[in-house]
C-alpha positions as CSV (number, residue, x, y, z in Angstrom):
1,M,2.1,4.7,14.7
2,I,0.1,5.4,11.7
3,K,-3.1,5.0,13.5
4,S,-2.3,7.5,16.2
5,V,-1.2,10.0,13.4
6,L,-4.5,9.3,11.6
7,H,-6.4,9.4,15.1
8,A,-4.6,13.0,15.7
9,M,-5.5,14.3,12.4
10,N,-9.2,13.8,13.5
11,F,-9.9,10.5,11.5
12,E,-12.5,8.1,12.7
13,L,-11.7,5.4,10.6
14,F,-10.6,3.1,13.3
15,R,-13.7,3.3,15.2
16,F,-16.0,0.7,14.0
17,P,-18.9,1.2,13.3
18,N,-17.8,4.7,11.8
19,I,-21.3,6.0,12.0
20,Q,-20.4,9.2,9.8
21,I,-18.9,6.8,6.6
22,M,-22.3,4.9,7.3
23,R,-24.6,7.9,6.9
24,Y,-22.8,8.8,4.2
25,A,-23.4,5.7,2.4
26,L,-27.1,5.7,3.1
27,V,-27.3,9.0,2.0
28,G,-25.8,8.1,-1.5
29,V,-28.3,5.2,-1.7
30,A,-31.2,7.6,-1.3
31,N,-29.2,9.6,-3.6
32,T,-29.6,6.7,-6.2
33,V,-33.0,6.0,-5.6
34,I,-34.4,9.6,-5.7
35,G,-32.2,10.5,-8.9
36,Y,-33.3,7.4,-10.6
37,G,-37.0,8.1,-9.7
38,V,-36.9,11.4,-10.9
39,I,-35.4,10.5,-14.2
40,F,-38.1,7.4,-14.7
41,V,-40.9,9.8,-14.3
42,L,-39.9,12.7,-16.3
43,Q,-39.1,10.1,-19.3
44,A,-42.3,8.6,-18.7
45,S,-43.9,12.2,-18.9
46,G,-42.7,13.0,-22.0
47,F,-39.1,14.3,-21.2
48,G,-36.1,13.1,-23.4
49,V,-33.6,11.2,-22.0
50,V,-31.1,13.8,-21.8
51,S,-33.1,16.3,-20.0
52,A,-34.6,13.7,-17.4
53,N,-31.1,12.5,-16.7
54,A,-30.0,16.2,-16.2
55,T,-32.8,17.0,-14.0
56,G,-32.5,13.6,-12.4
57,Y,-28.7,14.1,-11.4
58,A,-29.1,17.6,-10.2
59,V,-32.0,16.8,-7.7
60,G,-29.9,13.8,-6.4
61,L,-26.9,16.1,-6.1
62,M,-28.9,18.7,-4.1
63,F,-30.3,16.0,-2.2
64,S,-27.1,14.6,-1.6
65,F,-25.3,18.3,-0.6
66,F,-28.1,19.1,1.9
67,V,-28.4,15.8,3.5
68,N,-24.8,15.0,3.7
69,R,-24.0,18.8,5.4
70,C,-26.8,18.4,7.8
71,W,-27.0,14.7,9.0
72,S,-23.7,12.8,7.7
73,F,-21.0,15.3,8.3
74,Q,-23.2,17.9,10.9
75,S,-21.6,20.8,9.0
76,N,-21.7,24.5,10.3
77,V,-20.1,25.7,7.3
78,S,-22.0,28.1,5.1
79,L,-23.3,27.4,2.3
80,Q,-21.2,30.0,0.2
81,H,-18.3,27.9,1.3
82,S,-19.3,24.7,1.1
83,M,-21.6,24.4,-1.9
84,P,-18.5,25.3,-4.4
85,R,-16.3,22.8,-2.4
86,F,-18.8,20.3,-2.8
87,L,-19.2,20.8,-6.5
88,I,-15.3,20.6,-6.9
89,V,-15.2,17.1,-4.8
90,T,-18.3,15.9,-6.9
91,A,-16.6,16.7,-10.1
92,F,-13.1,14.9,-9.2
93,A,-15.1,12.0,-7.9
94,Y,-17.1,11.7,-11.4
95,L,-14.0,12.0,-13.5
96,A,-12.1,9.2,-11.1
97,N,-15.4,7.4,-11.8
98,I,-15.4,7.5,-15.6
99,S,-11.9,7.1,-15.6
100,T,-11.8,3.7,-13.7
101,V,-14.9,2.6,-15.9
102,L,-12.9,3.1,-19.1
103,L,-9.7,1.8,-17.7
104,F,-11.7,-1.5,-16.9
105,I,-13.7,-1.9,-20.0
106,Y,-11.3,-0.6,-22.8
107,W,-7.8,-1.2,-21.4
108,I,-8.5,-4.6,-19.1
109,G,-11.6,-6.0,-20.8
110,V,-13.9,-6.3,-17.9
111,D,-17.7,-6.8,-19.1
112,P,-19.1,-3.1,-19.6
113,Y,-21.9,-3.7,-16.9
114,L,-19.1,-4.9,-14.4
115,G,-16.9,-1.7,-15.4
116,Q,-19.8,0.4,-14.9
117,L,-19.7,-0.8,-11.2
118,S,-15.7,-0.7,-11.0
119,G,-16.3,3.4,-10.8
120,A,-18.2,3.1,-7.4
121,V,-15.4,2.6,-5.9
122,P,-13.2,5.8,-6.4
123,Y,-16.3,7.9,-6.3
124,F,-17.5,6.8,-3.1
125,L,-13.9,7.3,-1.6
126,I,-13.3,10.8,-3.3
127,G,-16.7,11.7,-2.3
128,Y,-16.5,10.7,1.3
129,F,-12.9,12.3,2.0
130,G,-13.2,15.5,0.0
131,S,-16.7,16.0,1.7
132,K,-15.2,15.4,5.1
133,L,-11.7,17.2,4.5
134,F,-12.7,20.1,2.1
135,A,-16.0,20.8,1.3
136,F,-17.7,20.5,4.7
137,A,-14.5,21.2,7.0
138,E,-14.2,24.4,8.6
139,P,-12.1,26.7,6.8
140,P,-8.6,27.4,8.7
141,I,-8.6,30.8,10.4
142,S,-7.1,33.4,8.6
143,L,-4.3,35.1,10.6
144,S,-5.1,38.5,9.3
145,N,-8.9,38.2,10.4
146,S,-7.8,36.4,13.9
147,S,-9.3,38.7,16.7
148,E,-6.9,37.0,19.1
149,L,-3.8,39.3,16.9
150,S,-5.8,42.4,17.1
151,N,-4.1,45.0,19.4
152,P,-6.6,46.0,22.6
């Protein structure tokens, strides 16, 4: 029953391997490598830690947006629509990430390195589903702009 409802909602989670989620994961790995590469190169070039980190994160974020938009989700949604939504999704994913990390480290008492890893799960899930269902999803048709409702 649940499987048929999810399938009707255009979820492809029950078709394995799910190519879209695998592509999203690969983009995440590439994003991490590129982001850290930029950070390390900038730090080695004399940039400060914060500016190198912010620049690397921004480069990784833009890489992730464009490659996920075109390759993972094959979205035709306009940049004006998808970019702000992607940034919102990323902000929520980051908040879930840092909340999970802090919960695991300070309330549960997990080793700080393992605690950092715990944040990857909610970040990935919110990022994937938020991108799929919100950032790169076709916007709903506005009834006021629908050509089907206009009089001939």
